[in-house]
Backbone as ProteinMPNN parsed JSONL, in Angstrom:
{"seq_chain_A": "MIEFGTGRNVVREALRILSSRGQIETRPRHRPIVRRVNADSAFDVMGSIAGRLLDQPDGIKNLFNTRIMIEASLVRHAANSASKADLELLHQALIANENAINDSDAFDQTDIEFHGALYEISGNPILPALHRAYASWLAPKWQQTPRMPERNRENYGFHASIFENILMRDPDAAEDALRRHLANAWRQVRSTFPSMHGDDKPTK", "coords_chain_A": {"N_chain_A": [[0.827, -1.195, 0.0], [1.933, 1.233, 0.825], [4.152, 1.465, -0.882], [3.016, 1.58, -3.479], [1.036, 3.41, -3.222], [-1.697, 2.762, -2.872], [-5.082, 1.75, -1.922], [-6.387, -0.391, 0.73], [-8.363, -2.14, -0.251], [-7.72, -2.381, -2.947], [-5.298, -3.727, -2.861], [-6.134, -6.119, -1.686], [-7.788, -7.092, -3.726], [-5.906, -7.457, -5.736], [-4.368, -9.497, -4.597], [-6.305, -11.465, -4.5], [-6.713, -11.981, -7.226], [-4.165, -12.894, -7.987], [-4.091, -15.205, -6.454], [-6.209, -16.671, -7.603], [-5.087, -17.226, -10.007], [-3.251, -19.075, -9.331], [-0.77, -18.232, -8.524], [-0.033, -17.342, -6.031], [-0.377, -18.453, -2.616], [-2.925, -18.162, -0.339], [-3.905, -17.828, 3.048], [-6.11, -17.547, 5.867], [-5.084, -15.174, 8.306], [-2.411, -15.438, 7.727], [0.576, -14.502, 5.991], [0.573, -13.91, 2.447], [1.932, -16.398, 0.264], [4.304, -16.936, -2.22], [3.586, -19.134, -4.794], [4.988, -22.163, -5.869], [5.37, -22.811, -9.242], [3.909, -25.446, -10.937], [2.761, -28.417, -12.674], [0.395, -29.233, -11.379], [-0.527, -26.845, -10.15], [-1.054, -25.357, -12.41], [-3.206, -26.752, -13.578], [-5.023, -26.487, -11.513], [-5.714, -23.805, -11.707], [-7.143, -23.893, -14.035], [-9.438, -25.122, -13.244], [-11.943, -23.793, -12.595], [-12.69, -22.856, -15.076], [-12.916, -25.229, -16.498], [-15.103, -26.317, -15.18], [-17.181, -24.701, -16.129], [-17.101, -25.349, -18.83], [-17.94, -27.993, -18.763], [-20.616, -27.713, -18.332], [-21.616, -26.954, -20.708], [-23.221, -27.779, -23.889], [-22.353, -31.024, -24.912], [-20.086, -30.84, -23.38], [-19.142, -32.574, -21.281], [-18.823, -34.913, -22.745], [-16.835, -34.137, -24.6], [-14.614, -33.64, -22.929], [-14.314, -36.174, -21.839], [-13.669, -37.597, -24.122], [-11.106, -36.633, -24.676], [-9.758, -37.781, -22.594], [-9.95, -40.494, -23.297], [-8.361, -40.565, -25.635], [-5.848, -39.919, -24.586], [-5.431, -41.95, -22.63], [-5.53, -44.228, -24.212], [-3.134, -44.013, -25.579], [-1.449, -44.186, -23.39], [-1.787, -46.826, -22.387], [-0.746, -48.267, -24.468], [1.882, -47.384, -24.437], [2.599, -48.395, -21.918], [2.361, -51.168, -22.355], [4.405, -51.525, -24.144], [6.677, -50.485, -22.866], [6.725, -50.588, -20.042], [8.378, -51.002, -16.941], [9.572, -53.575, -14.628], [9.03, -52.615, -12.089], [7.061, -50.739, -12.691], [4.999, -52.417, -13.602], [4.471, -53.793, -11.26], [3.472, -51.709, -9.68], [1.079, -51.151, -11.067], [-0.148, -53.636, -10.793], [-0.537, -53.845, -8.006], [-2.352, -51.76, -7.685], [-4.482, -52.841, -9.075], [-5.103, -55.081, -7.49], [-5.977, -53.796, -5.143], [-8.215, -52.568, -6.183], [-9.837, -54.79, -6.804], [-10.272, -55.802, -4.215], [-11.96, -53.891, -3.22], [-14.452, -54.124, -4.318], [-16.969, -54.585, -3.104], [-17.426, -52.291, -1.704], [-18.441, -49.346, -2.578], [-17.554, -46.669, -2.337], [-14.827, -46.98, -1.673], [-14.141, -48.425, -3.912], [-14.438, -46.587, -6.006], [-12.321, -44.855, -5.424], [-10.102, -46.567, -5.671], [-10.386, -47.197, -8.318], [-9.79, -44.763, -9.556], [-7.116, -44.669, -8.752], [-6.037, -46.882, -10.078], [-6.207, -46.136, -12.8], [-4.66, -43.874, -12.52], [-2.142, -44.965, -12.117], [-1.387, -45.702, -14.68], [-0.868, -43.229, -15.809], [1.292, -42.489, -14.261], [3.232, -44.322, -15.051], [4.058, -43.313, -17.44], [6.146, -41.545, -16.941], [6.209, -38.87, -17.35], [5.867, -35.85, -15.744], [3.759, -34.085, -16.118], [1.541, -35.528, -16.922], [0.466, -37.195, -14.719], [-0.525, -35.067, -13.179], [-2.451, -34.104, -14.895], [-4.187, -36.282, -14.875], [-5.106, -36.158, -12.21], [-6.475, -33.776, -12.39], [-8.495, -34.428, -14.267], [-9.905, -36.33, -12.722], [-10.835, -34.714, -10.65], [-12.396, -32.806, -12.022], [-14.369, -34.365, -13.314], [-15.511, -35.874, -11.307], [-17.862, -34.871, -9.826], [-19.993, -35.478, -11.59], [-19.626, -38.225, -12.135], [-20.028, -39.35, -9.62], [-22.709, -39.341, -9.325], [-23.719, -41.43, -10.722], [-25.292, -44.714, -10.685], [-24.185, -46.821, -8.054], [-22.936, -49.882, -7.402], [-22.153, -53.25, -6.333], [-22.242, -55.077, -8.537], [-21.792, -53.525, -10.817], [-19.336, -52.493, -10.126], [-17.829, -54.851, -10.161], [-17.906, -55.451, -12.858], [-16.473, -53.283, -13.945], [-14.042, -53.743, -12.703], [-13.33, -56.091, -14.026], [-12.73, -55.129, -16.585], [-10.48, -53.598, -15.941], [-8.75, -55.635, -15.108], [-8.415, -56.973, -17.544], [-7.119, -55.007, -19.055], [-4.713, -54.826, -17.593], [-3.695, -57.478, -17.873], [-3.182, -57.622, -20.615], [-1.287, -55.63, -20.912], [0.708, -56.802, -19.391], [1.245, -58.986, -20.999], [2.514, -57.744, -23.002], [1.125, -56.682, -25.204], [0.202, -54.255, -27.087], [-1.947, -53.589, -28.826], [-4.131, -55.171, -27.982], [-4.286, -54.266, -25.356], [-4.985, -51.577, -25.716], [-7.47, -51.97, -26.968], [-8.924, -53.167, -24.873], [-8.94, -51.06, -23.056], [-10.39, -49.11, -24.486], [-12.87, -50.425, -24.746], [-13.567, -50.551, -22.075], [-13.827, -47.787, -21.362], [-15.793, -47.024, -23.152], [-17.925, -48.47, -22.144], [-18.07, -47.247, -19.644], [-18.9, -44.737, -20.457], [-21.477, -45.315, -21.391], [-22.676, -45.922, -18.969], [-22.682, -43.42, -17.749], [-24.276, -41.97, -19.549], [-26.739, -43.269, -19.189], [-27.435, -42.355, -16.734], [-27.665, -39.629, -17.066], [-29.807, -38.816, -19.121], [-30.47, -36.557, -20.569], [-28.151, -35.551, -21.483], [-26.092, -34.195, -24.018], [-25.025, -35.51, -27.21], [-23.997, -38.612, -28.839], [-24.39, -42.188, -28.153], [-21.878, -43.228, -27.981], [-18.503, -42.6, -27.149], [-16.059, -40.585, -28.88], [-13.798, -42.223, -31.102]], "CA_chain_A": [[0.0, 0.0, 0.0], [2.809, 2.411, 0.904], [5.008, 1.548, -2.069], [2.273, 1.915, -4.7], [0.053, 4.446, -2.943], [-3.047, 2.242, -3.13], [-5.883, 1.439, -0.751], [-6.408, -1.783, 1.178], [-9.228, -2.94, -1.112], [-7.006, -2.645, -4.2], [-4.318, -4.774, -2.557], [-6.879, -7.371, -1.491], [-8.233, -7.574, -5.031], [-4.715, -7.935, -6.44], [-4.025, -10.788, -4.005], [-7.334, -12.427, -4.919], [-6.441, -12.326, -8.622], [-2.953, -13.721, -8.006], [-4.456, -16.501, -5.894], [-7.036, -17.376, -8.584], [-4.187, -17.67, -11.076], [-2.34, -20.075, -8.804], [0.569, -17.674, -8.361], [0.245, -17.233, -4.602], [-1.248, -19.216, -1.727], [-3.394, -17.291, 0.743], [-4.629, -18.46, 4.141], [-6.482, -16.566, 6.894], [-4.119, -14.82, 9.353], [-1.054, -15.736, 7.273], [1.02, -13.719, 4.843], [0.533, -14.646, 1.171], [3.177, -17.07, -0.09], [4.445, -17.189, -3.655], [3.421, -20.564, -5.031], [5.863, -22.742, -6.874], [4.604, -23.174, -10.427], [4.076, -26.809, -11.446], [1.61, -28.844, -13.476], [-0.814, -29.234, -10.55], [-1.024, -25.483, -9.969], [-1.609, -24.918, -13.689], [-4.531, -27.346, -13.75], [-5.892, -25.888, -10.5], [-6.209, -22.541, -12.254], [-8.096, -24.228, -15.086], [-10.591, -25.806, -12.679], [-13.199, -23.05, -12.712], [-13.028, -22.808, -16.497], [-13.363, -26.571, -16.863], [-16.456, -26.481, -14.653], [-18.123, -24.051, -17.049], [-17.116, -26.119, -20.072], [-18.711, -29.209, -18.548], [-22.036, -27.372, -18.352], [-22.002, -26.643, -22.081], [-23.588, -28.965, -24.675], [-21.238, -31.907, -25.26], [-18.902, -30.527, -22.574], [-18.643, -33.77, -20.614], [-18.38, -35.841, -23.788], [-15.57, -33.666, -25.171], [-13.547, -33.872, -21.957], [-14.14, -37.616, -21.731], [-12.972, -38.046, -25.324], [-9.669, -36.35, -24.548], [-9.235, -38.802, -21.684], [-9.802, -41.736, -24.055], [-7.207, -40.445, -26.526], [-4.619, -39.953, -23.787], [-5.242, -43.242, -21.982], [-5.218, -45.206, -25.258], [-1.683, -43.916, -25.79], [-0.746, -44.614, -22.179], [-1.741, -48.287, -22.254], [0.191, -48.751, -25.491], [3.22, -47.126, -23.907], [2.85, -49.333, -20.817], [2.569, -52.494, -22.921], [5.696, -51.545, -24.836], [7.84, -49.962, -22.144], [6.636, -50.634, -18.575], [9.413, -51.763, -16.241], [9.058, -54.503, -13.624], [8.476, -51.791, -11.005], [5.812, -50.167, -13.21], [4.0, -53.485, -13.622], [4.1, -54.064, -9.868], [2.615, -50.592, -9.271], [-0.228, -51.359, -11.678], [-0.718, -54.849, -10.206], [-1.013, -53.518, -6.656], [-3.558, -50.943, -7.851], [-5.543, -53.766, -9.491], [-5.484, -55.869, -6.312], [-6.763, -52.911, -4.275], [-9.489, -52.374, -6.863], [-10.627, -56.012, -6.609], [-10.643, -55.912, -2.798], [-12.934, -52.855, -2.891], [-15.66, -54.306, -5.135], [-18.198, -54.509, -2.296], [-17.477, -50.977, -1.042], [-18.41, -48.47, -3.75], [-16.704, -45.494, -2.095], [-13.447, -47.411, -1.806], [-13.924, -48.856, -5.291], [-14.239, -45.385, -6.821], [-10.978, -44.351, -5.17], [-9.118, -47.481, -6.257], [-10.551, -47.047, -9.769], [-8.975, -43.585, -9.897], [-5.702, -44.996, -8.541], [-5.604, -47.794, -11.138], [-5.954, -45.325, -13.993], [-3.548, -42.984, -12.203], [-0.882, -45.694, -12.294], [-1.041, -45.627, -16.103], [-0.277, -41.911, -16.028], [2.597, -42.482, -13.594], [4.165, -45.137, -15.832], [4.56, -42.503, -18.557], [7.374, -40.851, -16.56], [6.042, -37.439, -17.648], [5.199, -35.294, -14.561], [2.541, -33.346, -16.473], [0.416, -36.441, -17.108], [-0.228, -37.471, -13.455], [-1.28, -33.869, -12.791], [-3.633, -34.088, -15.762], [-5.123, -37.29, -14.362], [-5.743, -35.627, -11.0], [-7.428, -32.757, -12.843], [-9.645, -35.149, -14.819], [-10.657, -36.924, -11.615], [-11.487, -33.626, -9.929], [-13.406, -32.163, -12.869], [-15.453, -35.271, -13.681], [-16.05, -36.558, -10.124], [-19.244, -34.524, -9.467], [-20.924, -36.199, -12.461], [-19.447, -39.669, -11.97], [-20.545, -39.785, -8.324], [-24.167, -39.419, -9.398], [-24.111, -42.66, -11.392], [-25.587, -45.793, -9.73], [-22.974, -47.468, -7.555], [-23.341, -51.179, -6.874], [-21.091, -54.246, -6.516], [-22.271, -55.688, -9.867], [-21.136, -52.607, -11.737], [-17.925, -52.458, -9.722], [-17.194, -56.086, -10.635], [-17.763, -55.305, -14.305], [-15.368, -52.369, -14.2], [-12.802, -54.437, -12.318], [-13.003, -57.017, -15.095], [-12.049, -54.368, -17.632], [-9.147, -53.257, -15.43], [-7.939, -56.851, -15.146], [-8.085, -57.23, -18.941], [-6.096, -54.023, -19.434], [-3.454, -55.221, -16.967], [-3.196, -58.728, -18.454], [-2.651, -57.354, -21.949], [-0.025, -54.904, -20.717], [1.661, -57.804, -18.912], [1.59, -59.826, -22.147], [3.21, -56.87, -23.957], [0.286, -56.622, -26.407], [-0.371, -52.903, -27.074], [-3.236, -53.529, -29.521], [-5.151, -55.735, -27.102], [-4.407, -53.379, -24.197], [-5.773, -50.414, -26.141], [-8.843, -52.418, -27.194], [-9.552, -53.345, -23.557], [-9.129, -49.719, -22.496], [-11.489, -48.448, -25.201], [-14.116, -51.094, -24.361], [-13.852, -50.123, -20.693], [-14.299, -46.411, -21.305], [-17.073, -46.971, -23.862], [-18.901, -48.946, -21.173], [-18.222, -46.189, -18.63], [-19.704, -43.67, -21.061], [-22.875, -45.756, -21.387], [-23.162, -45.785, -17.603], [-22.946, -41.999, -17.503], [-25.424, -41.573, -20.366], [-27.969, -43.81, -18.61], [-27.745, -41.541, -15.555], [-27.994, -38.283, -17.529], [-30.361, -38.988, -20.461], [-30.569, -35.274, -21.267], [-26.822, -35.161, -21.916], [-25.965, -34.144, -25.463], [-24.045, -36.404, -27.818], [-24.482, -39.956, -29.089], [-24.135, -43.162, -27.1], [-20.505, -43.686, -27.991], [-17.489, -41.556, -27.192], [-15.293, -40.569, -30.114], [-12.631, -43.098, -31.112]], "C_chain_A": [[0.863, 1.249, 0.0], [3.598, 2.578, -0.389], [4.257, 2.035, -3.3], [1.186, 2.959, -4.471], [-1.375, 4.015, -3.221], [-3.774, 1.988, -1.818], [-5.88, -0.05, -0.437], [-7.231, -2.663, 0.237], [-8.541, -3.294, -2.433], [-6.004, -3.779, -3.992], [-5.012, -6.118, -2.385], [-7.322, -7.963, -2.833], [-7.056, -8.127, -5.839], [-4.314, -9.313, -5.919], [-5.037, -11.86, -4.416], [-7.075, -12.908, -6.354], [-5.217, -13.235, -8.72], [-3.24, -15.122, -7.476], [-5.263, -17.318, -6.899], [-6.207, -17.886, -9.751], [-3.19, -18.723, -10.604], [-0.943, -19.558, -8.545], [0.956, -17.46, -6.903], [-0.735, -18.12, -3.84], [-1.639, -18.31, -0.573], [-4.168, -18.115, 1.761], [-4.971, -17.397, 5.172], [-5.389, -16.406, 7.946], [-2.686, -15.236, 8.998], [-0.7, -14.817, 6.111], [0.884, -14.554, 3.569], [1.918, -15.216, 0.855], [3.193, -17.288, -1.603], [4.429, -18.695, -3.87], [4.364, -21.03, -6.123], [5.02, -23.213, -8.055], [4.939, -24.6, -10.833], [2.805, -27.192, -12.197], [0.327, -28.825, -12.662], [-1.386, -27.833, -10.391], [-1.629, -24.954, -11.264], [-3.007, -25.472, -13.891], [-5.511, -26.841, -12.702], [-6.519, -24.6, -11.027], [-7.288, -22.81, -13.296], [-9.401, -24.787, -14.54], [-11.899, -25.086, -12.87], [-13.651, -22.968, -14.163], [-13.564, -24.163, -16.949], [-14.782, -26.813, -16.378], [-17.494, -25.864, -15.561], [-18.226, -24.823, -18.36], [-17.972, -27.372, -19.939], [-20.207, -28.951, -18.581], [-22.529, -27.041, -19.75], [-22.426, -27.921, -22.804], [-22.336, -29.731, -25.11], [-19.986, -31.661, -24.419], [-18.3, -31.756, -21.92], [-18.093, -34.752, -21.641], [-17.019, -35.42, -24.345], [-14.403, -33.911, -24.22], [-13.254, -35.363, -21.84], [-13.388, -38.16, -22.944], [-11.475, -37.757, -25.269], [-9.022, -37.369, -23.614], [-9.007, -40.114, -22.438], [-8.551, -41.68, -24.927], [-5.898, -40.566, -25.754], [-4.385, -41.341, -23.2], [-4.99, -44.356, -23.005], [-3.715, -45.198, -25.545], [-0.915, -44.442, -24.589], [-0.68, -46.132, -22.054], [-0.809, -48.889, -23.314], [1.636, -48.552, -25.01], [3.565, -48.13, -22.808], [3.127, -50.734, -21.357], [3.949, -52.618, -23.581], [6.884, -51.299, -23.913], [7.809, -50.099, -20.629], [7.751, -51.5, -17.99], [8.759, -52.734, -15.256], [8.416, -53.722, -12.473], [7.147, -51.162, -11.436], [4.69, -51.204, -13.173], [3.544, -53.828, -12.215], [3.19, -52.965, -9.328], [1.2, -50.796, -9.795], [-0.922, -52.577, -11.078], [-1.276, -54.58, -8.816], [-2.284, -52.671, -6.711], [-4.737, -51.827, -8.247], [-6.026, -54.6, -8.317], [-6.365, -55.039, -5.369], [-8.145, -52.688, -4.868], [-10.396, -53.593, -6.663], [-11.118, -56.119, -5.166], [-11.739, -54.926, -2.412], [-14.264, -53.03, -3.614], [-16.94, -54.121, -4.324], [-18.346, -53.205, -1.533], [-17.33, -49.916, -2.137], [-17.555, -47.23, -3.543], [-15.235, -45.858, -2.273], [-13.145, -47.833, -3.241], [-13.669, -47.65, -6.186], [-12.823, -44.861, -6.662], [-9.922, -45.255, -5.803], [-9.213, -47.498, -7.782], [-9.689, -45.881, -10.254], [-7.493, -43.927, -9.798], [-5.185, -45.961, -9.606], [-5.292, -47.009, -12.415], [-4.771, -44.381, -13.753], [-2.205, -43.653, -12.38], [-0.439, -45.667, -13.75], [-0.376, -44.299, -16.435], [1.116, -41.828, -15.394], [3.647, -43.223, -14.421], [4.777, -44.33, -16.972], [5.897, -41.847, -18.242], [7.337, -39.362, -16.838], [5.274, -36.793, -16.499], [3.923, -34.509, -14.87], [1.333, -34.288, -16.501], [-0.261, -36.86, -15.801], [-1.042, -36.273, -12.963], [-2.543, -33.751, -13.625], [-4.659, -35.101, -15.285], [-5.835, -36.792, -13.112], [-6.772, -34.56, -11.362], [-8.679, -33.413, -13.42], [-10.529, -35.678, -13.692], [-11.441, -35.861, -10.867], [-12.628, -33.024, -10.741], [-14.612, -33.062, -13.128], [-16.144, -35.91, -12.473], [-17.491, -36.163, -9.79], [-20.29, -35.231, -10.32], [-20.851, -37.704, -12.208], [-20.081, -40.161, -10.676], [-22.063, -39.873, -8.3], [-24.646, -40.668, -10.124], [-24.402, -43.737, -10.353], [-24.317, -46.526, -9.335], [-23.383, -48.749, -6.858], [-22.232, -52.194, -7.15], [-21.064, -54.859, -7.914], [-21.551, -54.809, -10.882], [-19.648, -52.498, -11.399], [-17.182, -53.687, -10.26], [-16.967, -56.027, -12.146], [-16.576, -54.398, -14.638], [-14.028, -52.976, -13.794], [-12.366, -55.401, -13.416], [-12.286, -56.334, -16.248], [-10.627, -54.006, -17.191], [-8.216, -54.472, -15.503], [-7.503, -57.176, -16.576], [-7.005, -56.276, -19.434], [-4.734, -54.453, -18.883], [-2.861, -56.464, -17.634], [-2.576, -58.481, -19.825], [-1.384, -56.508, -21.908], [1.054, -55.883, -20.299], [2.141, -58.694, -20.057], [2.301, -59.032, -23.247], [2.473, -56.813, -25.301], [-0.405, -55.256, -26.447], [-1.731, -52.809, -27.76], [-4.36, -54.045, -28.623], [-5.361, -54.862, -25.872], [-5.244, -52.152, -24.555], [-7.238, -50.798, -26.358], [-9.586, -52.579, -25.87], [-9.856, -51.997, -22.912], [-10.312, -49.028, -23.167], [-12.836, -49.094, -24.872], [-14.538, -50.678, -22.952], [-14.451, -48.719, -20.668], [-15.587, -46.216, -22.1], [-18.192, -47.433, -22.936], [-19.15, -47.901, -20.084], [-19.08, -45.057, -19.171], [-21.178, -44.047, -21.09], [-23.474, -45.64, -19.99], [-23.53, -44.335, -17.294], [-24.178, -41.556, -18.282], [-26.74, -42.07, -19.781], [-28.404, -43.016, -17.387], [-28.211, -40.152, -15.959], [-28.548, -38.36, -18.949], [-30.469, -37.693, -21.247], [-29.216, -34.81, -21.791], [-26.741, -35.203, -23.43], [-24.939, -35.161, -25.937], [-24.608, -37.8, -27.983], [-24.062, -40.893, -27.983], [-22.7, -43.636, -27.036], [-19.546, -42.509, -27.956], [-16.711, -41.654, -28.506], [-14.091, -41.485, -30.026], [-11.398, -42.302, -31.467]], "O_chain_A": [[0.584, 2.207, -0.72], [3.704, 3.68, -0.928], [4.795, 2.817, -4.084], [0.492, 3.353, -5.408], [-2.176, 4.793, -3.739], [-3.173, 2.006, -0.744], [-5.425, -0.865, -1.239], [-6.849, -3.799, -0.044], [-8.754, -4.379, -2.974], [-5.874, -4.671, -4.829], [-4.534, -7.137, -2.882], [-7.242, -9.173, -3.049], [-7.188, -9.134, -6.535], [-3.961, -10.196, -6.701], [-4.674, -13.013, -4.65], [-7.202, -14.096, -6.651], [-5.231, -14.227, -9.448], [-2.702, -16.107, -7.982], [-5.039, -18.52, -7.04], [-6.577, -18.859, -10.408], [-2.377, -19.206, -11.391], [-0.017, -20.348, -8.364], [2.141, -17.402, -6.576], [-1.789, -18.489, -4.358], [-0.772, -17.751, 0.099], [-4.971, -18.977, 1.406], [-4.213, -16.443, 5.346], [-4.833, -17.396, 8.421], [-1.844, -15.369, 9.886], [-1.57, -14.407, 5.343], [1.06, -15.772, 3.607], [2.94, -14.593, 1.143], [2.218, -17.764, -2.185], [5.161, -19.437, -3.215], [4.518, -20.383, -7.158], [4.05, -23.947, -7.866], [6.104, -24.934, -11.05], [1.888, -26.383, -12.336], [-0.724, -28.445, -13.178], [-2.599, -27.647, -10.487], [-2.598, -24.195, -11.235], [-3.903, -24.75, -14.326], [-6.711, -26.77, -12.968], [-7.704, -24.342, -10.817], [-8.24, -22.039, -13.423], [-10.373, -24.918, -15.283], [-12.884, -25.705, -13.272], [-14.847, -23.005, -14.451], [-14.543, -24.236, -17.691], [-15.58, -27.441, -17.074], [-18.571, -26.429, -15.75], [-19.308, -24.938, -18.935], [-18.65, -27.769, -20.886], [-20.988, -29.868, -18.832], [-23.73, -26.865, -19.959], [-22.047, -29.019, -22.397], [-21.381, -29.141, -25.615], [-18.929, -32.219, -24.716], [-17.089, -31.967, -21.987], [-17.036, -35.349, -21.439], [-16.145, -36.265, -24.54], [-13.33, -34.338, -24.646], [-12.096, -35.772, -21.752], [-12.57, -39.071, -22.816], [-10.669, -38.548, -25.759], [-7.878, -37.772, -23.821], [-7.986, -40.773, -22.241], [-7.771, -42.631, -24.959], [-4.958, -41.224, -26.201], [-3.269, -41.858, -23.26], [-4.303, -45.329, -22.693], [-3.105, -46.251, -25.732], [0.137, -45.065, -24.738], [0.352, -46.677, -21.663], [-0.161, -49.907, -23.069], [2.486, -49.43, -25.159], [4.677, -48.654, -22.764], [4.03, -51.416, -20.871], [4.567, -53.682, -23.568], [7.97, -51.832, -24.139], [8.794, -49.753, -19.976], [8.028, -52.593, -18.485], [7.542, -52.717, -15.073], [7.379, -54.125, -11.948], [6.216, -51.065, -10.636], [3.569, -50.903, -12.764], [2.369, -54.122, -11.994], [2.241, -53.251, -8.598], [0.231, -50.633, -9.053], [-2.136, -52.565, -10.874], [-2.369, -55.038, -8.486], [-3.184, -52.839, -5.888], [-5.864, -51.594, -7.808], [-7.229, -54.808, -8.159], [-7.375, -55.527, -4.863], [-9.134, -52.627, -4.139], [-11.586, -53.444, -6.384], [-12.267, -56.491, -4.931], [-12.386, -55.103, -1.38], [-15.124, -52.154, -3.526], [-17.905, -53.547, -4.829], [-19.308, -53.038, -0.783], [-16.216, -49.623, -2.572], [-16.893, -46.779, -4.478], [-14.487, -45.142, -2.939], [-12.036, -47.629, -3.733], [-12.777, -47.687, -7.034], [-12.19, -44.467, -7.642], [-8.961, -44.77, -6.401], [-8.227, -47.782, -8.462], [-8.955, -46.002, -11.236], [-6.701, -43.528, -10.653], [-4.022, -45.875, -10.002], [-4.243, -47.198, -13.03], [-3.98, -44.119, -14.66], [-1.228, -43.001, -12.749], [0.758, -45.615, -14.03], [0.558, -44.242, -17.235], [2.009, -41.172, -15.93], [4.804, -42.808, -14.485], [5.885, -44.625, -17.421], [6.7, -41.611, -19.144], [8.317, -38.659, -16.593], [4.116, -37.152, -16.284], [3.097, -34.294, -13.982], [0.226, -33.886, -16.142], [-1.492, -36.882, -15.764], [-2.121, -36.444, -12.397], [-3.589, -33.343, -13.119], [-5.858, -34.824, -15.285], [-7.042, -36.986, -12.97], [-7.815, -34.453, -10.718], [-9.797, -33.006, -13.104], [-11.746, -35.497, -13.708], [-12.591, -36.087, -10.491], [-13.704, -32.763, -10.204], [-15.746, -32.586, -13.161], [-17.25, -36.434, -12.606], [-18.292, -37.049, -9.492], [-21.371, -35.551, -9.824], [-21.877, -38.374, -12.083], [-20.616, -41.269, -10.633], [-22.64, -40.419, -7.359], [-25.845, -40.946, -10.147], [-23.838, -43.703, -9.259], [-23.471, -46.818, -10.181], [-24.088, -48.72, -5.849], [-21.456, -52.024, -8.091], [-19.985, -55.139, -8.437], [-20.788, -55.306, -11.71], [-18.807, -52.42, -12.295], [-16.058, -53.581, -10.75], [-15.947, -56.503, -12.645], [-15.771, -54.716, -15.514], [-13.01, -52.755, -14.45], [-11.176, -55.519, -13.707], [-11.347, -56.888, -16.821], [-9.686, -54.099, -17.978], [-7.057, -54.36, -15.902], [-6.37, -57.6, -16.803], [-6.085, -56.683, -20.145], [-3.733, -54.45, -19.6], [-1.665, -56.503, -17.926], [-1.55, -59.075, -20.156], [-0.511, -56.647, -22.764], [2.183, -55.816, -20.786], [3.301, -59.107, -20.086], [2.646, -59.581, -24.293], [3.079, -56.882, -26.37], [-1.495, -55.111, -25.894], [-2.584, -52.034, -27.329], [-5.416, -53.421, -28.523], [-6.487, -54.728, -25.392], [-6.11, -51.74, -23.784], [-8.142, -50.052, -25.982], [-10.743, -52.177, -25.753], [-10.906, -51.819, -22.296], [-11.146, -48.427, -22.488], [-13.837, -48.392, -24.733], [-15.722, -50.479, -22.679], [-15.474, -48.492, -20.022], [-16.391, -45.344, -21.77], [-19.282, -46.86, -22.94], [-20.285, -47.693, -19.654], [-19.891, -44.482, -18.444], [-22.039, -43.203, -20.842], [-24.648, -45.298, -19.843], [-24.549, -44.059, -16.662], [-25.031, -40.848, -17.746], [-27.753, -41.375, -19.862], [-29.584, -42.997, -17.037], [-29.051, -39.556, -15.285], [-27.844, -38.01, -19.897], [-30.551, -37.726, -22.475], [-29.134, -33.786, -22.471], [-27.253, -36.128, -24.06], [-24.094, -35.616, -25.166], [-25.597, -38.145, -27.337], [-23.458, -40.475, -26.995], [-22.338, -44.377, -26.122], [-19.754, -41.521, -28.66], [-16.714, -42.698, -29.159], [-13.424, -41.531, -28.992], [-10.301, -42.858, -31.529]]}, "name": "protein", "num_of_chains": 1, "seq": "MIEFGTGRNVVREALRILSSRGQIETRPRHRPIVRRVNADSAFDVMGSIAGRLLDQPDGIKNLFNTRIMIEASLVRHAANSASKADLELLHQALIANENAINDSDAFDQTDIEFHGALYEISGNPILPALHRAYASWLAPKWQQTPRMPERNRENYGFHASIFENILMRDPDAAEDALRRHLANAWRQVRSTFPSMHGDDKPTK"}
């Protein structure tokens, strides 16, 4: 205020804008802290914009289609290049997913973690941050879909197929399993939101 000759409200607004851009972190009764810029902070800034996009016609479908394109590439990469440690990470995520079939809250979390392992295997730090953003942006819609052990078991079966084909080093079969899984997930969402725009199949 002294340096720039401004009022308190101007400074508060400037801090609010910097915080909304992910450039500083503000907490009550604490001084603002400059935030280290990374992929997570970049996607955090995009969160409010993504929320508006999801409310537009075909918004959810368009975001979901980008996920399919990225994950199709990720399973191919995993089938071709995953190390023993990568395969163990994915296997442990699959085991946790199977153990959670009868607990839908836990199953949803382990579902996210199984897909998250595919992003981790890439070795690119931007991709895990993108996965966390996807999970955050789509969660409000996904959580409204019916949640039951039968559906959880079906989704686990797709996860197991994806893992087995990665383990067998078959990128074509791994991608096919991934696309069948996400096409089925899209049908589940469409059945919950019949007014949603777009056809019954996500874009290939």
